[in-house]
LOKOL-594110 format. One line per 3 residues: number of its first residue (from 1); their letters; for each residue x, y, z of N, C-alpha, C, O. Coordinates in pm, whole numbers. Each point is the difference from the previous one (the first is absolute). Layout:
// LOKOL-594110
NUM) a) X/Y/Z/X/Y/Z/X/Y/Z/X/Y/Z  ... $
// end
This chain:
// LOKOL-594110
1) mkl) 1841/7141/2069/-42/-124/-50/-34/18/-149/-68/93/-44  121/-190/-30/-21/3/-144/-115/-86/-37/-16/-109/54  -63/153/-144/-115/-69/-42/32/-52/-144/39/75/-89 $
4) rlf) -58/-208/74/30/-62/-133/-129/-6/-75/-97/-57/48  94/115/-160/-118/-5/-85/1/-127/-84/-106/-60/-22  216/21/-24/7/-120/-87/91/-101/73/115/30/31 $
7) qks) -169/-149/-5/79/-102/64/15/-115/-100/-99/-49/-55  219/8/31/28/-106/-89/-34/-135/66/54/-31/107  -138/-47/-167/-28/-129/57/12/-111/-106/-1/30/-119 $
10) gfs) 13/-159/160/12/-109/-92/90/-104/56/49/12/112  -25/-119/-191/85/-109/44/137/15/-69/10/42/-116  92/-79/190/130/1/-58/17/-130/-79/-82/-91/17 $
13) lve) 180/79/-99/24/-115/-75/34/-123/89/-42/-111/-30  113/133/131/30/-107/98/-125/-56/65/-12/-122/12  -78/204/29/-125/-45/60/-82/-84/-102/-56/-105/32 $
16) lvi) 51/156/-153/-74/-67/-103/60/-139/-28/-77/-94/-17  206/78/13/65/-125/-25/-30/-96/114/-25/-118/-25  25/162/147/-24/-82/115/-145/-54/0/-24/-116/33 $
19) vvv) -69/198/-71/-144/-46/-15/-12/-103/-108/-67/-101/22  127/119/-137/-5/-95/-108/64/-134/40/-51/-105/-38  157/106/111/67/-122/48/-90/-77/97/-11/-123/-8 $
22) iig) -53/195/97/-89/-61/98/-118/-66/-71/-36/-113/34  -25/182/-132/-110/-55/-75/45/-125/-76/-73/-99/-9  196/104/-46/49/-121/-71/17/-120/92/-32/-112/-40 $
25) via) 80/134/161/23/-108/96/-136/-62/34/-14/-122/0  -86/209/29/-134/-46/36/-62/-79/-113/-63/-103/23  81/150/-149/-57/-69/-118/67/-137/-14/-69/-97/-29 $
28) aia) 201/87/49/70/-127/-15/-53/-104/102/-18/-117/-33  -5/163/156/-50/-91/104/-145/-46/-41/-32/-118/14  -52/207/-64/-138/-31/-30/-3/-99/-120/-80/-93/2 $
31) vsk) 160/108/-101/2/-86/-115/43/-140/42/-63/-98/-42  166/83/122/42/-130/42/-104/-76/78/-15/-121/-14  -57/195/98/-112/-60/82/-111/-43/-89/-63/-103/25 $
34) lgs) 36/179/-131/-104/-34/-95/27/-128/-72/-90/-82/-19  215/63/-22/43/-121/-69/-16/-122/84/-50/-101/-49  90/104/175/-14/-116/84/-146/-27/39/-39/-114/24 $
37) aas) -41/220/-18/-145/-18/26/-66/-73/-117/-87/-84/22  126/114/-144/-59/-64/-117/41/-149/1/-83/-85/-33  202/52/67/49/-137/8/-80/-73/110/-44/-113/-21 $
40) gad) 25/175/130/-85/-58/107/-141/-24/-40/-62/-98/41  9/188/-122/-140/-13/-48/-9/-124/-93/-97/-75/8  195/55/-94/0/-116/-88/0/-131/83/-73/-95/-28 $
43) daa) 160/97/132/4/-120/84/-135/-27/67/-44/-114/7  -20/219/42/-127/-13/70/-107/-48/-98/-83/-84/35  84/134/-158/-98/-40/-101/20/-146/-38/-96/-74/-20 $
46) fra) 224/33/12/29/-143/-25/-53/-88/108/-66/-100/-28  94/137/155/-49/-80/113/-152/-5/2/-56/-105/34  -11/208/-67/-144/1/-4/-57/-85/-105/-100/-66/26 $
49) sls) 158/60/-149/-45/-87/-107/25/-144/37/-86/-85/-24  199/54/82/33/-133/41/-96/-49/108/-43/-115/-4  10/200/100/-90/-36/103/-143/-23/-52/-70/-91/44 $
52) tlr) 31/176/-137/-135/-17/-65/-12/-132/-70/-100/-69/15  203/33/-91/-3/-129/-75/5/-115/96/-75/-96/-17  162/99/119/9/-113/93/-129/-14/76/-46/-112/20 $
55) sai) -15/218/22/-130/-10/70/-110/-64/-90/-79/-84/43  79/128/-169/-102/-56/-95/24/-152/-22/-95/-78/-8  222/40/-1/30/-142/-15/-40/-82/122/-56/-109/-12 $
58) dly) 85/165/133/-38/-66/121/-145/-13/14/-46/-106/42  -34/206/-74/-143/-5/6/-58/-105/-99/-91/-76/32  147/77/-152/-42/-101/-99/23/-137/54/-90/-85/-7 $
61) yae) 208/60/60/38/-127/58/-96/-44/110/-40/-116/6  3/212/82/-91/-34/111/-139/-35/-48/-65/-88/57  17/156/-164/-135/-21/-52/-15/-114/-100/-112/-41/-33 $
64) hdg) 224/-9/-14/-6/-105/-103/65/-133/48/74/-67/-73  -104/35/194/41/-131/59/149/-29/-15/38/-112/-34  45/212/60/146/-23/-3/61/-7/-136/109/-54/-17 $
67) nyp) -177/108/-81/59/6/-136/41/144/-32/-72/95/31  189/-81/-94/45/134/-39/-57/37/-137/-38/-88/-77  33/219/48/-41/39/-135/110/-44/-96/119/-3/33 $
70) gad) -164/-32/-154/99/-38/-103/61/-135/24/113/-25/-43  -185/-64/110/53/-134/33/35/-79/-122/71/-100/11  -121/142/-132/33/-71/-123/134/45/-58/44/-49/-104 $
73) gts) 20/147/175/132/46/-45/2/110/-105/106/32/-55  -221/26/27/-7/105/-99/-31/135/65/-84/10/90  152/93/-135/-21/132/59/-138/58/-38/-60/76/76 $
76) stf) 11/-114/-197/-133/52/-34/-112/-51/93/-92/74/35  103/-200/5/-95/-58/91/13/68/134/-99/34/64  225/-15/-21/29/68/129/-71/131/11/-72/25/97 $
79) wkq) 92/64/-204/-65/129/9/-151/0/-15/-70/77/65  23/-164/-151/-146/-9/-18/-68/-46/131/-108/48/35  173/-137/33/-60/-47/130/11/108/103/-82/0/93 $
82) lik) 172/90/-101/10/111/96/-89/114/-28/-46/68/92  20/-43/-221/-77/128/-37/-142/-31/-39/-76/93/-25  34/-220/19/-137/-37/-34/-67/-71/113/65/-42/96 $
85) mtd) -192/27/-105/-78/-84/92/26/-148/-30/10/-39/-117  1/-42/223/29/-144/-22/-91/-80/89/-60/52/95  50/-188/-130/-63/-92/88/101/-66/92/116/41/1 $
88) ing) -154/-139/73/91/-67/97/118/-67/-73/108/-11/57  -130/-33/-185/101/-63/-75/99/96/-76/99/-42/-59  -135/173/66/84/96/-69/-45/29/-140/66/74/-72 $
91) drg) -178/-132/32/-61/22/-136/-60/142/3/-71/36/94  98/43/-197/-55/132/-8/-137/2/-55/-37/-85/-80  -40/183/122/-133/14/-54/-79/105/81/57/70/84 $
94) tap) -190/-62/-110/-81/101/62/-132/-58/49/-94/75/29  86/-208/-19/-122/-63/44/-31/30/148/81/-30/88  -200/92/-60/-32/34/138/-5/-124/86/-55/-103/-40 $
97) gvh) 115/112/160/-4/-114/93/109/-102/-31/25/-88/82  41/98/-198/103/-99/-33/140/65/0/93/-48/63  -83/159/-136/127/71/-13/-4/113/110/-25/117/-30 $
100) iyg) 49/-155/153/-12/92/117/127/52/53/-3/81/92  118/-121/-144/127/41/48/66/102/-87/-12/-4/-123  82/96/183/73/98/-73/-85/120/-42/-114/10/44 $
103) pyv) 161/78/-124/139/6/-42/93/48/113/-43/72/91  162/-109/-98/99/24/108/85/121/-20/43/62/97  -18/-26/-221/67/124/-33/-78/69/-110/-84/-60/-66 $
106) rsk) 114/189/48/-65/76/-106/41/-56/-135/85/-90/-7  -141/140/-96/27/-55/-130/139/18/-55/32/-46/-110  52/114/188/140/22/-44/95/-64/97/-21/2/122 $
109) ipv) 124/-59/-177/107/-58/80/82/112/60/40/91/-72  -13/-94/205/88/105/54/133/-4/-68/60/-107/-10  -12/222/-39/125/6/-69/116/-9/102/-17/31/118 $
112) lvg) 130/-74/-166/116/-5/86/66/135/-5/69/33/-96  -89/44/199/61/137/8/144/-9/46/34/-85/82  50/171/-133/140/-7/43/81/-84/-99/45/51/-102 $
115) pnp) -26/-177/132/64/-92/-95/-89/-27/-114/-121/-13/20  173/4/-140/-82/-37/-115/-125/82/-12/-109/-57/-9  118/194/8/-128/71/-9/-83/-42/-114/53/-34/-106 $
118) daf) -184/36/123/-97/-39/-97/-7/-146/-29/-75/-42/-89  152/-39/162/-9/-148/-16/-121/-47/78/-12/26/119  -78/-96/-188/-124/-33/67/-44/-144/-30/-118/-32/18 $
121) rvr) 206/-54/-62/-44/-137/-27/51/-92/111/78/40/86  -125/-165/-89/40/-92/100/57/-128/-65/-59/-57/-92  168/19/139/62/-128/-45/-38/-108/104/15/19/120 $
124) mkt) -64/-129/-170/-46/-113/85/117/-96/8/53/-43/-102  -10/8/226/112/-90/20/-33/-93/117/-86/26/84  162/-136/-85/-5/-87/122/144/-15/57/26/-85/85 $
127) vip) 64/168/-133/142/-10/43/13/47/148/-60/100/41  138/-174/33/30/38/138/153/-13/13/51/-106/-36  24/202/83/-51/127/52/-47/93/-116/41/-14/-116 $
130) msl) -127/105/153/-66/84/-99/106/91/-70/-20/43/-114  129/-16/181/98/90/-63/57/-59/-129/51/73/-85  -61/-206/71/48/-64/-121/-96/26/-114/35/-22/-116 $
133) ain) -155/68/145/-101/28/-103/19/135/-65/-62/29/-102  144/54/159/17/137/-52/84/-4/-128/109/-57/-2  -160/117/-101/67/1/-126/-30/132/-73/-82/5/-92 $
136) esk) 150/100/135/-22/132/-53/53/12/-146/-50/78/-81  154/-159/51/59/18/-136/-95/-47/-110/10/48/-113  -102/-138/142/-90/-55/-101/-134/63/5/-74/-10/-98 $
139) tkk) 36/75/208/-134/53/11/1/122/90/87/17/86  -183/66/-109/-20/113/92/-131/-19/78/-60/97/46  17/-219/-33/-118/-34/73/23/33/148/105/-31/55 $
142) gwv) -202/92/6/19/55/136/-4/-93/120/61/29/102  -132/-142/-115/-19/-84/119/27/-146/-34/-20/-44/-113  66/-31/211/15/-144/-15/-90/-65/110/10/33/118 $
145) fny) -94/-122/-161/-92/-66/93/23/-150/-1/-2/-61/-107  24/1/221/7/-143/12/-140/-54/25/-53/14/110  -6/-75/-211/-144/-38/11/-20/-130/82/-112/-48/16 $
148) esg) 222/-6/35/-14/-118/94/9/45/140/-71/-51/87  157/149/-60/20/45/145/-70/130/29/-18/36/117  -26/41/-228/-65/127/22/93/114/24/-46/109/34 $
151) hli) 176/-127/-50/99/102/30/13/94/-123/8/-44/-115  -9/172/145/8/107/-105/119/86/28/16/48/112  68/-25/-211/112/96/11/8/89/-126/-67/-22/-101 $
154) ant) 152/123/113/25/91/-115/100/-67/-90/93/-65/50  -107/78/-177/90/-57/-99/107/97/-34/5/54/-110  81/-32/206/110/98/-22/112/-30/103/-24/-59/105 $
157) ddl) 141/100/-140/110/-7/99/42/140/36/111/21/50  -200/77/-75/28/139/40/-6/13/152/-57/-86/67  115/191/-13/7/22/141/-81/124/37/-10/94/-78 $
160) dkn) -46/-96/197/-74/119/48/99/103/53/121/-19/-13  -169/127/71/92/111/41/87/-41/118/99/68/29  -131/-175/39/85/-50/111/92/-113/-43/72/-58/82 $
163) gmg) -74/27/-213/90/-107/-48/-56/-139/13/72/-98/-20  -202/87/54/-67/-130/10/-65/-39/-132/-63/84/-64  78/-211/23/-60/-43/-129/-149/-1/8/-59/-48/98 $
166) ydt) -5/103/-206/-147/-3/-5/-52/-143/1/-111/-27/47  191/-64/-98/-47/-141/-2/5/-68/135/-45/-114/15  100/186/88/7/-60/131/-120/49/91/-10/-43/115 $
169) y) -72/127/-163/-112/52/80/-100/-108/21/-102/23/65 $
// end
C-alpha cells in the first residue's frame, strides 16, 4: 500500500465555471423579483394615499352637514379645511367649543406615488366623468377632486403594474 504524502486538491476550471453560471442564474432571478416588488410597493403606496384622502373627505362630509371640503372650488380652501380645525360651516380657527372638527389629515398632502412622483397638489373640478378632468400635459398636480360629488382620482393616465389606469381606482 502506497502512502501519499502530498495530495493535490482544488477545483477544476470546469467546476469553477459551473458554480459561476449557477450564481449568475440565481442573481438574475433575484433582481427581476426585486424590480416587480418595487413596482408593487408603489401601487400599494398609491392605494394607501388614495384611501387616506377619500376617508378624510368622507369624514369631513359627515361632520359638516353634507358639505365637501373646498366647496368654493379652490384647492387652498380644500386643504386648509382638511388640515386645520374647523367649525360646522368649514370656517377655520381655534376657538374652543366652536372649531371642534378636524384636522382630518396631517399637515402634508399625501403625494401621488408611482405616477407623477412628488406631485402633491389638487385640481378642483366639477367635470363628469372625472377622466375628462385629467390633464397631465398642462400640470403635474397629483389629484383631481370634484367638489360637488366628492369624487377623488389621480391626475394621470399612467398604468399600474397590472395595466390598470391609476385614474380608475
